[in-house]
N, C-alpha and C positions, 0 to 999 in steps of 0.2 A: 078530096081523096089524098091521104097522106101516105107517102111511100118512105119506108125506113131503109137506108142503104146498108149493105153489109160492110164489115170492116175492110175486106179486101178491095171492095169498090172504092171506099173512101181513100185508101192508100194510093189508088191510081189517078186521083184527081190532081191535075197540075195547074197551078195558077199562072196567070199571064202578067206581063209588065205593061203598064200604061203610063204614058207621059201626061201629066196634068198641065194645065195652063200655067199654074204657079211655078212649076219646075222649069218649064221652057222660058218663062219670063225671067226667072232668076239667072239662068245661064246667059240669056241675052244681055241682061243688065251687067253682069260681070264682064262679058266680052266688050260691051260698049265702054265700060270704065277703063279697061286695059287699053283699048284703042285710043280713047281720048287722052289718057295719061301719056302714051307714046307720042301722040301729036304734040302735046304741050312741051314734053321734054325735048323733042326734036327741034321744035321752034326755038326753045330757049338756047340750046346748044348752037344753033345756026346764028342767032342774034349775038351771042357772046363771041363766037369765033369771027364774025364779020364786024365786030365792034359797033353794032347799031343799037346800043342801049339808050334808054331814056335817061336824060340827066336828072340827078337828084338835086333839089334846091334847098 
């Protein structure tokens, strides 16, 4: 049984927003990258300021 909707009814249909796994994974990956970059920069600044660098030979 096929029902054809009127134009007025079609204009009232509202779509929803859904978060897919790929979008959530992309946001988490970006957040993880920013966090790790901050950790590495902080560690580098701390080692430089306390003069605890590995000697180059």
